[in-house]
Every structure is written in structure tokens, then in C-alpha cells.
PyMOL Python script that loads the backbone (N, CA, C, O; Angstrom):
from pymol import cmd

cmd.read_pdbstr("""\
ATOM      1  N   MET A   1       1.566  30.778   1.767  1.00  0.00           N
ATOM      2  CA  MET A   1       0.187  30.280   2.193  1.00  0.00           C
ATOM      3  C   MET A   1       0.648  28.827   2.021  1.00  0.00           C
ATOM      4  O   MET A   1       1.416  28.542   1.102  1.00  0.00           O
ATOM      5  N   PRO A   2       0.269  28.046   2.747  1.00  0.00           N
ATOM      6  CA  PRO A   2       0.983  26.917   2.908  1.00  0.00           C
ATOM      7  C   PRO A   2      -0.651  26.661   2.617  1.00  0.00           C
ATOM      8  O   PRO A   2      -1.702  27.299   2.564  1.00  0.00           O
ATOM      9  N   PHE A   3       0.152  24.483   2.374  1.00  0.00           N
ATOM     10  CA  PHE A   3       0.105  23.291   1.813  1.00  0.00           C
ATOM     11  C   PHE A   3      -0.600  22.566   2.424  1.00  0.00           C
ATOM     12  O   PHE A   3      -0.862  23.045   3.527  1.00  0.00           O
ATOM     13  N   TYR A   4      -1.177  21.349   2.192  1.00  0.00           N
ATOM     14  CA  TYR A   4      -1.641  20.424   3.300  1.00  0.00           C
ATOM     15  C   TYR A   4      -1.428  18.873   2.549  1.00  0.00           C
ATOM     16  O   TYR A   4      -1.358  18.432   1.402  1.00  0.00           O
ATOM     17  N   PHE A   5      -1.391  18.511   3.523  1.00  0.00           N
ATOM     18  CA  PHE A   5      -1.585  16.411   3.284  1.00  0.00           C
ATOM     19  C   PHE A   5      -2.451  16.375   4.488  1.00  0.00           C
ATOM     20  O   PHE A   5      -2.198  16.736   5.637  1.00  0.00           O
ATOM     21  N   TYR A   6      -3.713  15.772   3.890  1.00  0.00           N
ATOM     22  CA  TYR A   6      -4.512  15.090   4.687  1.00  0.00           C
ATOM     23  C   TYR A   6      -5.327  13.609   4.781  1.00  0.00           C
ATOM     24  O   TYR A   6      -4.898  12.595   4.231  1.00  0.00           O
ATOM     25  N   LEU A   7      -6.154  13.642   5.303  1.00  0.00           N
ATOM     26  CA  LEU A   7      -6.439  11.856   5.221  1.00  0.00           C
ATOM     27  C   LEU A   7      -7.940  12.594   5.131  1.00  0.00           C
ATOM     28  O   LEU A   7      -8.202  13.727   5.534  1.00  0.00           O
ATOM     29  N   ALA A   8      -8.991  11.501   4.395  1.00  0.00           N
ATOM     30  CA  ALA A   8      -9.929  11.809   4.643  1.00  0.00           C
ATOM     31  C   ALA A   8     -11.133  10.961   5.302  1.00  0.00           C
ATOM     32  O   ALA A   8     -10.708  10.611   6.402  1.00  0.00           O
ATOM     33  N   ARG A   9     -12.131  10.589   5.168  1.00  0.00           N
ATOM     34  CA  ARG A   9     -12.748   8.893   5.618  1.00  0.00           C
ATOM     35  C   ARG A   9     -13.724   8.794   4.842  1.00  0.00           C
ATOM     36  O   ARG A   9     -14.215   9.852   4.449  1.00  0.00           O
ATOM     37  N   CYS A  10     -13.936   8.330   4.675  1.00  0.00           N
ATOM     38  CA  CYS A  10     -14.873   8.148   3.570  1.00  0.00           C
ATOM     39  C   CYS A  10     -16.685   7.355   4.171  1.00  0.00           C
ATOM     40  O   CYS A  10     -17.001   7.295   5.359  1.00  0.00           O
ATOM     41  N   SER A  11     -17.224   7.055   3.476  1.00  0.00           N
ATOM     42  CA  SER A  11     -18.231   6.666   3.459  1.00  0.00           C
ATOM     43  C   SER A  11     -19.098   5.253   3.715  1.00  0.00           C
ATOM     44  O   SER A  11     -20.280   4.974   3.917  1.00  0.00           O
ATOM     45  N   ASP A  12     -17.748   4.472   3.580  1.00  0.00           N
ATOM     46  CA  ASP A  12     -17.421   2.659   3.833  1.00  0.00           C
ATOM     47  C   ASP A  12     -16.380   3.149   5.137  1.00  0.00           C
ATOM     48  O   ASP A  12     -16.034   2.361   6.017  1.00  0.00           O
ATOM     49  N   ASN A  13     -16.114   4.053   5.107  1.00  0.00           N
ATOM     50  CA  ASN A  13     -15.188   4.098   6.339  1.00  0.00           C
ATOM     51  C   ASN A  13     -13.480   4.144   6.610  1.00  0.00           C
ATOM     52  O   ASN A  13     -12.809   4.216   7.640  1.00  0.00           O
ATOM     53  N   SER A  14     -13.111   4.060   5.039  1.00  0.00           N
ATOM     54  CA  SER A  14     -11.503   4.098   4.576  1.00  0.00           C
ATOM     55  C   SER A  14     -11.537   5.007   3.969  1.00  0.00           C
ATOM     56  O   SER A  14     -12.368   5.635   3.312  1.00  0.00           O
ATOM     57  N   LEU A  15     -10.059   5.092   4.347  1.00  0.00           N
ATOM     58  CA  LEU A  15      -9.595   6.961   4.895  1.00  0.00           C
ATOM     59  C   LEU A  15      -8.670   7.040   2.922  1.00  0.00           C
ATOM     60  O   LEU A  15      -8.217   6.151   2.202  1.00  0.00           O
ATOM     61  N   TYR A  16      -8.759   8.241   2.792  1.00  0.00           N
ATOM     62  CA  TYR A  16      -8.191   8.642   1.446  1.00  0.00           C
ATOM     63  C   TYR A  16      -6.882   9.384   1.961  1.00  0.00           C
ATOM     64  O   TYR A  16      -6.465   8.657   2.863  1.00  0.00           O
ATOM     65  N   SER A  17      -6.472   9.908   1.899  1.00  0.00           N
ATOM     66  CA  SER A  17      -4.336  10.204   1.276  1.00  0.00           C
ATOM     67  C   SER A  17      -5.073  11.536   0.034  1.00  0.00           C
ATOM     68  O   SER A  17      -6.049  11.678  -0.702  1.00  0.00           O
ATOM     69  N   GLY A  18      -3.856  12.253   0.449  1.00  0.00           N
ATOM     70  CA  GLY A  18      -4.282  13.367  -0.585  1.00  0.00           C
ATOM     71  C   GLY A  18      -3.191  14.475   0.044  1.00  0.00           C
ATOM     72  O   GLY A  18      -2.475  14.275   1.025  1.00  0.00           O
ATOM     73  N   SER A  19      -3.226  15.272  -0.488  1.00  0.00           N
ATOM     74  CA  SER A  19      -2.643  16.735  -0.940  1.00  0.00           C
ATOM     75  C   SER A  19      -3.176  17.883  -1.431  1.00  0.00           C
ATOM     76  O   SER A  19      -3.401  17.713  -2.629  1.00  0.00           O
ATOM     77  N   CYS A  20      -3.620  19.448  -0.917  1.00  0.00           N
ATOM     78  CA  CYS A  20      -4.048  20.473  -1.440  1.00  0.00           C
ATOM     79  C   CYS A  20      -3.883  21.555  -0.439  1.00  0.00           C
ATOM     80  O   CYS A  20      -3.409  21.499   0.696  1.00  0.00           O
ATOM     81  N   LEU A  21      -4.367  22.532  -1.090  1.00  0.00           N
ATOM     82  CA  LEU A  21      -3.828  24.401  -1.560  1.00  0.00           C
ATOM     83  C   LEU A  21      -4.563  24.516   0.154  1.00  0.00           C
ATOM     84  O   LEU A  21      -4.078  24.906   1.216  1.00  0.00           O
ATOM     85  N   ASP A  22      -5.702  24.066  -0.151  1.00  0.00           N
ATOM     86  CA  ASP A  22      -7.177  24.832   0.429  1.00  0.00           C
ATOM     87  C   ASP A  22      -8.315  23.122   0.616  1.00  0.00           C
ATOM     88  O   ASP A  22      -8.974  22.579  -0.271  1.00  0.00           O
ATOM     89  N   LEU A  23      -8.138  22.656   2.219  1.00  0.00           N
ATOM     90  CA  LEU A  23      -8.609  21.965   2.779  1.00  0.00           C
ATOM     91  C   LEU A  23     -10.343  22.358   2.841  1.00  0.00           C
ATOM     92  O   LEU A  23     -10.899  21.817   3.797  1.00  0.00           O
ATOM     93  N   ARG A  24     -10.723  22.715   2.474  1.00  0.00           N
ATOM     94  CA  ARG A  24     -12.381  23.043   2.110  1.00  0.00           C
ATOM     95  C   ARG A  24     -12.833  22.941   1.018  1.00  0.00           C
ATOM     96  O   ARG A  24     -14.045  22.781   0.875  1.00  0.00           O
ATOM     97  N   ALA A  25     -12.127  22.994   0.134  1.00  0.00           N
ATOM     98  CA  ALA A  25     -12.447  23.978  -1.363  1.00  0.00           C
ATOM     99  C   ALA A  25     -11.887  21.972  -1.415  1.00  0.00           C
ATOM    100  O   ALA A  25     -12.810  21.171  -1.561  1.00  0.00           O
ATOM    101  N   ARG A  26     -10.848  21.570  -1.323  1.00  0.00           N
ATOM    102  CA  ARG A  26     -11.134  19.452  -1.899  1.00  0.00           C
ATOM    103  C   ARG A  26     -12.484  18.843  -1.443  1.00  0.00           C
ATOM    104  O   ARG A  26     -13.247  18.102  -2.062  1.00  0.00           O
ATOM    105  N   GLU A  27     -12.603  19.536   0.249  1.00  0.00           N
ATOM    106  CA  GLU A  27     -13.744  18.455   0.464  1.00  0.00           C
ATOM    107  C   GLU A  27     -15.058  18.420   0.309  1.00  0.00           C
ATOM    108  O   GLU A  27     -15.882  17.657   0.812  1.00  0.00           O
ATOM    109  N   ASP A  28     -15.275  19.857  -0.888  1.00  0.00           N
ATOM    110  CA  ASP A  28     -15.987  20.123  -1.822  1.00  0.00           C
ATOM    111  C   ASP A  28     -15.873  19.389  -3.370  1.00  0.00           C
ATOM    112  O   ASP A  28     -16.682  18.933  -4.178  1.00  0.00           O
ATOM    113  N   LYS A  29     -14.966  19.486  -3.326  1.00  0.00           N
ATOM    114  CA  LYS A  29     -14.618  18.742  -4.814  1.00  0.00           C
ATOM    115  C   LYS A  29     -14.241  17.328  -4.739  1.00  0.00           C
ATOM    116  O   LYS A  29     -13.947  16.760  -5.791  1.00  0.00           O
ATOM    117  N   HIS A  30     -14.197  16.385  -3.111  1.00  0.00           N
ATOM    118  CA  HIS A  30     -14.631  14.681  -3.234  1.00  0.00           C
ATOM    119  C   HIS A  30     -16.003  14.885  -3.523  1.00  0.00           C
ATOM    120  O   HIS A  30     -16.690  14.450  -4.447  1.00  0.00           O
ATOM    121  N   ASN A  31     -16.417  15.991  -2.094  1.00  0.00           N
ATOM    122  CA  ASN A  31     -18.302  15.529  -1.897  1.00  0.00           C
ATOM    123  C   ASN A  31     -19.093  15.985  -3.819  1.00  0.00           C
ATOM    124  O   ASN A  31     -20.151  15.535  -4.260  1.00  0.00           O
ATOM    125  N   SER A  32     -18.495  16.591  -4.274  1.00  0.00           N
ATOM    126  CA  SER A  32     -18.790  16.845  -5.666  1.00  0.00           C
ATOM    127  C   SER A  32     -18.902  16.114  -6.499  1.00  0.00           C
ATOM    128  O   SER A  32     -19.497  16.460  -7.519  1.00  0.00           O
ATOM    129  N   GLY A  33     -18.302  14.676  -6.352  1.00  0.00           N
ATOM    130  CA  GLY A  33     -18.282  14.352  -7.888  1.00  0.00           C
ATOM    131  C   GLY A  33     -16.822  14.082  -8.262  1.00  0.00           C
ATOM    132  O   GLY A  33     -16.318  13.004  -8.577  1.00  0.00           O
ATOM    133  N   LYS A  34     -16.347  15.081  -8.178  1.00  0.00           N
ATOM    134  CA  LYS A  34     -15.325  15.573  -9.000  1.00  0.00           C
ATOM    135  C   LYS A  34     -13.266  15.667  -8.436  1.00  0.00           C
ATOM    136  O   LYS A  34     -12.153  15.937  -8.889  1.00  0.00           O
ATOM    137  N   GLY A  35     -14.030  15.181  -7.088  1.00  0.00           N
ATOM    138  CA  GLY A  35     -12.093  14.459  -6.700  1.00  0.00           C
ATOM    139  C   GLY A  35     -11.665  13.558  -7.406  1.00  0.00           C
ATOM    140  O   GLY A  35     -11.776  13.285  -8.601  1.00  0.00           O
ATOM    141  N   ALA A  36     -11.231  13.177  -6.678  1.00  0.00           N
ATOM    142  CA  ALA A  36     -10.571  11.115  -7.145  1.00  0.00           C
ATOM    143  C   ALA A  36     -11.857  10.522  -7.431  1.00  0.00           C
ATOM    144  O   ALA A  36     -13.023  10.746  -7.105  1.00  0.00           O
ATOM    145  N   LYS A  37     -11.023   9.386  -8.413  1.00  0.00           N
ATOM    146  CA  LYS A  37     -11.774   8.822  -8.434  1.00  0.00           C
ATOM    147  C   LYS A  37     -12.298   7.472  -7.067  1.00  0.00           C
ATOM    148  O   LYS A  37     -13.314   7.287  -6.397  1.00  0.00           O
ATOM    149  N   TYR A  38     -11.237   6.932  -7.170  1.00  0.00           N
ATOM    150  CA  TYR A  38     -11.954   6.563  -4.684  1.00  0.00           C
ATOM    151  C   TYR A  38     -13.083   6.838  -4.381  1.00  0.00           C
ATOM    152  O   TYR A  38     -14.071   6.143  -4.144  1.00  0.00           O
ATOM    153  N   THR A  39     -12.839   8.280  -4.404  1.00  0.00           N
ATOM    154  CA  THR A  39     -13.622   8.730  -3.868  1.00  0.00           C
ATOM    155  C   THR A  39     -14.834   9.158  -4.130  1.00  0.00           C
ATOM    156  O   THR A  39     -15.281  10.112  -3.494  1.00  0.00           O
ATOM    157  N   ARG A  40     -15.272   8.788  -4.706  1.00  0.00           N
ATOM    158  CA  ARG A  40     -16.454   9.262  -5.984  1.00  0.00           C
ATOM    159  C   ARG A  40     -17.536   8.889  -5.389  1.00  0.00           C
ATOM    160  O   ARG A  40     -18.353   9.618  -4.827  1.00  0.00           O
ATOM    161  N   ALA A  41     -17.584   6.500  -5.629  1.00  0.00           N
ATOM    162  CA  ALA A  41     -18.268   5.927  -5.652  1.00  0.00           C
ATOM    163  C   ALA A  41     -18.681   6.115  -3.477  1.00  0.00           C
ATOM    164  O   ALA A  41     -19.637   5.494  -3.013  1.00  0.00           O
ATOM    165  N   ARG A  42     -17.909   6.885  -2.682  1.00  0.00           N
ATOM    166  CA  ARG A  42     -17.141   6.492  -1.027  1.00  0.00           C
ATOM    167  C   ARG A  42     -18.341   7.649  -0.580  1.00  0.00           C
ATOM    168  O   ARG A  42     -19.351   7.403   0.078  1.00  0.00           O
ATOM    169  N   ARG A  43     -18.024   8.661  -1.003  1.00  0.00           N
ATOM    170  CA  ARG A  43     -18.972  10.010  -1.094  1.00  0.00           C
ATOM    171  C   ARG A  43     -20.575   9.836  -0.261  1.00  0.00           C
ATOM    172  O   ARG A  43     -21.594   9.224  -0.580  1.00  0.00           O
ATOM    173  N   PRO A  44     -20.279  10.549   0.737  1.00  0.00           N
ATOM    174  CA  PRO A  44     -19.727  11.023   1.172  1.00  0.00           C
ATOM    175  C   PRO A  44     -18.865  11.471   1.990  1.00  0.00           C
ATOM    176  O   PRO A  44     -19.423  11.537   3.085  1.00  0.00           O
ATOM    177  N   VAL A  45     -17.364  11.960   2.094  1.00  0.00           N
ATOM    178  CA  VAL A  45     -16.059  11.908   2.408  1.00  0.00           C
ATOM    179  C   VAL A  45     -15.728  13.361   2.757  1.00  0.00           C
ATOM    180  O   VAL A  45     -15.697  14.298   1.960  1.00  0.00           O
ATOM    181  N   LYS A  46     -15.369  13.424   4.691  1.00  0.00           N
ATOM    182  CA  LYS A  46     -15.224  14.247   5.227  1.00  0.00           C
ATOM    183  C   LYS A  46     -13.336  14.160   5.764  1.00  0.00           C
ATOM    184  O   LYS A  46     -12.731  13.196   6.232  1.00  0.00           O
ATOM    185  N   ILE A  47     -12.817  15.607   5.447  1.00  0.00           N
ATOM    186  CA  ILE A  47     -11.249  15.452   5.536  1.00  0.00           C
ATOM    187  C   ILE A  47     -11.578  15.218   6.956  1.00  0.00           C
ATOM    188  O   ILE A  47     -12.555  15.680   7.546  1.00  0.00           O
ATOM    189  N   ILE A  48     -10.410  14.242   7.575  1.00  0.00           N
ATOM    190  CA  ILE A  48     -10.861  14.345   9.121  1.00  0.00           C
ATOM    191  C   ILE A  48      -9.436  14.257  10.250  1.00  0.00           C
ATOM    192  O   ILE A  48      -9.330  13.876  11.416  1.00  0.00           O
ATOM    193  N   TYR A  49      -8.656  14.701   9.447  1.00  0.00           N
ATOM    194  CA  TYR A  49      -6.722  15.290   9.471  1.00  0.00           C
ATOM    195  C   TYR A  49      -5.908  15.604   8.406  1.00  0.00           C
ATOM    196  O   TYR A  49      -6.009  15.101   7.287  1.00  0.00           O
ATOM    197  N   HIS A  50      -4.769  16.777   8.883  1.00  0.00           N
ATOM    198  CA  HIS A  50      -4.591  16.718   8.408  1.00  0.00           C
ATOM    199  C   HIS A  50      -2.774  17.588   8.329  1.00  0.00           C
ATOM    200  O   HIS A  50      -2.427  17.856   9.479  1.00  0.00           O
ATOM    201  N   GLU A  51      -2.016  17.890   7.587  1.00  0.00           N
ATOM    202  CA  GLU A  51      -0.539  19.268   8.455  1.00  0.00           C
ATOM    203  C   GLU A  51      -0.132  19.562   7.396  1.00  0.00           C
ATOM    204  O   GLU A  51       0.207  18.832   6.464  1.00  0.00           O
ATOM    205  N   GLU A  52      -0.147  20.883   7.499  1.00  0.00           N
ATOM    206  CA  GLU A  52       0.848  21.660   6.945  1.00  0.00           C
ATOM    207  C   GLU A  52       2.171  21.220   6.652  1.00  0.00           C
ATOM    208  O   GLU A  52       2.976  20.473   7.207  1.00  0.00           O
ATOM    209  N   PHE A  53       2.148  22.165   5.226  1.00  0.00           N
ATOM    210  CA  PHE A  53       3.901  22.508   4.406  1.00  0.00           C
ATOM    211  C   PHE A  53       4.048  23.537   4.264  1.00  0.00           C
ATOM    212  O   PHE A  53       3.170  24.398   4.322  1.00  0.00           O
ATOM    213  N   GLU A  54       5.577  23.750   3.967  1.00  0.00           N
ATOM    214  CA  GLU A  54       5.650  25.421   2.988  1.00  0.00           C
ATOM    215  C   GLU A  54       5.416  24.596   1.846  1.00  0.00           C
ATOM    216  O   GLU A  54       5.811  25.204   0.851  1.00  0.00           O
ATOM    217  N   THR A  55       5.173  24.016   1.695  1.00  0.00           N
ATOM    218  CA  THR A  55       5.801  23.655  -0.025  1.00  0.00           C
ATOM    219  C   THR A  55       5.196  22.605  -0.584  1.00  0.00           C
ATOM    220  O   THR A  55       5.359  21.441  -0.219  1.00  0.00           O
ATOM    221  N   LEU A  56       4.609  22.910  -1.322  1.00  0.00           N
ATOM    222  CA  LEU A  56       3.679  21.247  -2.475  1.00  0.00           C
ATOM    223  C   LEU A  56       3.997  20.062  -2.470  1.00  0.00           C
ATOM    224  O   LEU A  56       3.278  19.101  -2.195  1.00  0.00           O
ATOM    225  N   ALA A  57       5.709  20.078  -2.949  1.00  0.00           N
ATOM    226  CA  ALA A  57       6.487  19.267  -2.753  1.00  0.00           C
ATOM    227  C   ALA A  57       6.226  17.791  -1.491  1.00  0.00           C
ATOM    228  O   ALA A  57       6.095  16.576  -1.639  1.00  0.00           O
ATOM    229  N   GLU A  58       6.255  18.913  -0.036  1.00  0.00           N
ATOM    230  CA  GLU A  58       6.319  18.310   1.901  1.00  0.00           C
ATOM    231  C   GLU A  58       5.246  17.807   1.639  1.00  0.00           C
ATOM    232  O   GLU A  58       5.347  16.599   1.850  1.00  0.00           O
ATOM    233  N   ALA A  59       4.785  17.927   1.477  1.00  0.00           N
ATOM    234  CA  ALA A  59       2.778  17.916   1.551  1.00  0.00           C
ATOM    235  C   ALA A  59       2.215  16.292   0.680  1.00  0.00           C
ATOM    236  O   ALA A  59       1.350  15.519   1.091  1.00  0.00           O
ATOM    237  N   MET A  60       2.910  16.191  -0.384  1.00  0.00           N
ATOM    238  CA  MET A  60       2.875  15.471  -1.114  1.00  0.00           C
ATOM    239  C   MET A  60       3.857  14.082  -0.628  1.00  0.00           C
ATOM    240  O   MET A  60       3.304  13.040  -0.277  1.00  0.00           O
ATOM    241  N   LYS A  61       4.990  14.186  -0.651  1.00  0.00           N
ATOM    242  CA  LYS A  61       6.260  13.673   0.154  1.00  0.00           C
ATOM    243  C   LYS A  61       5.508  12.918   0.858  1.00  0.00           C
ATOM    244  O   LYS A  61       5.381  11.700   0.728  1.00  0.00           O
ATOM    245  N   ARG A  62       4.876  13.754   1.785  1.00  0.00           N
ATOM    246  CA  ARG A  62       4.222  13.135   3.312  1.00  0.00           C
ATOM    247  C   ARG A  62       2.628  12.275   3.157  1.00  0.00           C
ATOM    248  O   ARG A  62       2.027  11.627   4.013  1.00  0.00           O
ATOM    249  N   GLU A  63       2.274  12.552   1.792  1.00  0.00           N
ATOM    250  CA  GLU A  63       1.063  11.819   1.440  1.00  0.00           C
ATOM    251  C   GLU A  63       1.582  10.515   1.053  1.00  0.00           C
ATOM    252  O   GLU A  63       0.912   9.543   1.403  1.00  0.00           O
ATOM    253  N   ALA A  64       3.210  10.211   0.055  1.00  0.00           N
ATOM    254  CA  ALA A  64       3.782   9.250  -0.315  1.00  0.00           C
ATOM    255  C   ALA A  64       4.039   8.229   0.816  1.00  0.00           C
ATOM    256  O   ALA A  64       4.303   7.049   0.587  1.00  0.00           O
ATOM    257  N   GLN A  65       3.982   8.548   1.555  1.00  0.00           N
ATOM    258  CA  GLN A  65       4.345   7.911   3.094  1.00  0.00           C
ATOM    259  C   GLN A  65       3.404   7.050   3.347  1.00  0.00           C
ATOM    260  O   GLN A  65       3.549   5.829   3.290  1.00  0.00           O
ATOM    261  N   VAL A  66       1.838   7.958   3.798  1.00  0.00           N
ATOM    262  CA  VAL A  66       1.278   7.219   4.710  1.00  0.00           C
ATOM    263  C   VAL A  66       0.145   6.717   3.417  1.00  0.00           C
ATOM    264  O   VAL A  66      -0.960   6.301   3.766  1.00  0.00           O
ATOM    265  N   LYS A  67       0.431   6.775   2.211  1.00  0.00           N
ATOM    266  CA  LYS A  67      -0.571   6.026   1.515  1.00  0.00           C
ATOM    267  C   LYS A  67       0.175   4.742   0.999  1.00  0.00           C
ATOM    268  O   LYS A  67      -0.262   4.102   0.042  1.00  0.00           O
ATOM    269  N   ASN A  68       1.377   4.377   1.707  1.00  0.00           N
ATOM    270  CA  ASN A  68       1.675   3.092   2.066  1.00  0.00           C
ATOM    271  C   ASN A  68       1.642   2.632   3.401  1.00  0.00           C
ATOM    272  O   ASN A  68       2.252   1.567   3.505  1.00  0.00           O
ATOM    273  N   LEU A  69       1.135   3.056   4.508  1.00  0.00           N
ATOM    274  CA  LEU A  69       0.942   2.560   5.617  1.00  0.00           C
ATOM    275  C   LEU A  69      -0.279   1.835   6.280  1.00  0.00           C
ATOM    276  O   LEU A  69      -1.235   2.538   6.610  1.00  0.00           O
ATOM    277  N   SER A  70      -0.322   0.457   6.505  1.00  0.00           N
ATOM    278  CA  SER A  70      -1.779  -0.239   6.522  1.00  0.00           C
ATOM    279  C   SER A  70      -3.000   1.135   7.098  1.00  0.00           C
ATOM    280  O   SER A  70      -2.741   2.283   7.458  1.00  0.00           O
ATOM    281  N   LYS A  71      -4.405   0.387   6.979  1.00  0.00           N
ATOM    282  CA  LYS A  71      -4.826   1.117   7.722  1.00  0.00           C
ATOM    283  C   LYS A  71      -4.871   0.989   9.931  1.00  0.00           C
ATOM    284  O   LYS A  71      -5.038   1.769  10.869  1.00  0.00           O
ATOM    285  N   THR A  72      -4.723   0.177   9.821  1.00  0.00           N
ATOM    286  CA  THR A  72      -4.183   0.588  11.146  1.00  0.00           C
ATOM    287  C   THR A  72      -3.390   1.660  11.695  1.00  0.00           C
ATOM    288  O   THR A  72      -3.452   2.300  12.746  1.00  0.00           O
ATOM    289  N   GLU A  73      -2.387   1.684  10.376  1.00  0.00           N
ATOM    290  CA  GLU A  73      -1.140   2.053  11.585  1.00  0.00           C
ATOM    291  C   GLU A  73      -1.803   4.352  10.627  1.00  0.00           C
ATOM    292  O   GLU A  73      -1.482   5.490  10.970  1.00  0.00           O
ATOM    293  N   LYS A  74      -2.808   3.771   9.395  1.00  0.00           N
ATOM    294  CA  LYS A  74      -3.039   5.305   9.254  1.00  0.00           C
ATOM    295  C   LYS A  74      -4.205   5.835   9.944  1.00  0.00           C
ATOM    296  O   LYS A  74      -4.384   7.053   9.963  1.00  0.00           O
ATOM    297  N   GLU A  75      -5.030   5.018  10.525  1.00  0.00           N
ATOM    298  CA  GLU A  75      -5.864   5.173  11.433  1.00  0.00           C
ATOM    299  C   GLU A  75      -5.458   6.059  12.936  1.00  0.00           C
ATOM    300  O   GLU A  75      -6.049   6.909  13.602  1.00  0.00           O
ATOM    301  N   GLN A  76      -4.365   5.478  13.029  1.00  0.00           N
ATOM    302  CA  GLN A  76      -3.160   5.836  14.486  1.00  0.00           C
ATOM    303  C   GLN A  76      -2.336   7.012  14.081  1.00  0.00           C
ATOM    304  O   GLN A  76      -1.551   7.507  14.889  1.00  0.00           O
ATOM    305  N   VAL A  77      -2.455   7.429  13.021  1.00  0.00           N
ATOM    306  CA  VAL A  77      -1.568   9.287  13.176  1.00  0.00           C
ATOM    307  C   VAL A  77      -2.841   9.973  12.543  1.00  0.00           C
ATOM    308  O   VAL A  77      -2.668  11.182  12.390  1.00  0.00           O
ATOM    309  N   VAL A  78      -4.129   9.492  12.118  1.00  0.00           N
ATOM    310  CA  VAL A  78      -5.459  10.873  12.449  1.00  0.00           C
ATOM    311  C   VAL A  78      -5.522  10.612  14.840  1.00  0.00           C
ATOM    312  O   VAL A  78      -5.827  11.292  15.820  1.00  0.00           O
ATOM    313  N   SER A  79      -5.008   9.220  14.533  1.00  0.00           N
ATOM    314  CA  SER A  79      -4.997   9.756  16.699  1.00  0.00           C
ATOM    315  C   SER A  79      -4.110   9.950  17.159  1.00  0.00           C
ATOM    316  O   SER A  79      -3.932   9.259  18.162  1.00  0.00           O
ATOM    317  N   ASN A  80      -3.222  10.731  16.885  1.00  0.00           N
ATOM    318  CA  ASN A  80      -2.202  11.255  16.569  1.00  0.00           C
ATOM    319  C   ASN A  80      -0.742  10.931  17.761  1.00  0.00           C
ATOM    320  O   ASN A  80       0.011  11.682  18.381  1.00  0.00           O
ATOM    321  N   LYS A  81      -0.901   9.090  17.618  1.00  0.00           N
ATOM    322  CA  LYS A  81      -0.499   8.230  17.971  1.00  0.00           C
ATOM    323  C   LYS A  81       0.917   7.647  17.829  1.00  0.00           C
ATOM    324  O   LYS A  81       1.512   7.066  18.737  1.00  0.00           O
ATOM    325  N   VAL A  82       1.236   7.792  17.000  1.00  0.00           N
ATOM    326  CA  VAL A  82       2.525   7.885  15.595  1.00  0.00           C
ATOM    327  C   VAL A  82       2.470   9.189  15.313  1.00  0.00           C
ATOM    328  O   VAL A  82       1.891  10.176  15.766  1.00  0.00           O
ATOM    329  N   ASP A  83       3.479   8.862  14.151  1.00  0.00           N
ATOM    330  CA  ASP A  83       4.571  10.084  13.518  1.00  0.00           C
ATOM    331  C   ASP A  83       5.401   9.476  12.948  1.00  0.00           C
ATOM    332  O   ASP A  83       6.630   9.463  13.005  1.00  0.00           O
ATOM    333  N   ILE A  84       4.004   8.480  11.858  1.00  0.00           N
ATOM    334  CA  ILE A  84       4.830   7.457  10.787  1.00  0.00           C
ATOM    335  C   ILE A  84       5.714   8.508   9.088  1.00  0.00           C
ATOM    336  O   ILE A  84       6.343   7.882   8.235  1.00  0.00           O
TER     337      ILE A  84
END
""", "prot")
cmd.dss("prot")
cmd.show_as("cartoon", "prot")
cmd.util.cbc("prot")
cmd.orient("prot")
């Protein structure tokens, strides 16, 4: 069963990064207001990018890498221009 790192586009055009087991369920959770505090005030959100990993630890490691990027760099990841 794969684990995922994802980027979600919020209603204010910001990007939220996270990791999960089920992308659809996570998007639904964010949009129901039961997800991260950051996304509750920025609904609706749409998962626009994801990467697949064998373990949750790997997905969370990627999440930590991307969280430290600038918005411009995150946008480049989304457009697959770079693999930072």
C-alpha cells in the first residue's frame, strides 16, 4: 500500500504540503474542516500534486523538504520543472 506526499492548492492560492495514505480521503478531510488548522480558513482545497512512497517515513521526509521551500520553488515542483 503506497503512502503519499502531496501539495494542495488553497482558496487563497497558497500551497499546503502534507502526507497521507489516501489522497481522496485527505482532500475530503481538509474540505470538511477536520484537516489541518492551516487549511480550515482556506477552503476549499484541491490536491494538485502528489508523489508516491513505500513508507510513511519517506513521504514525511519529502514533506519536510518541500515545506522549507519558497512558494516559487513549490510551484516549480508542482509543474515538475525541478525535483528539489
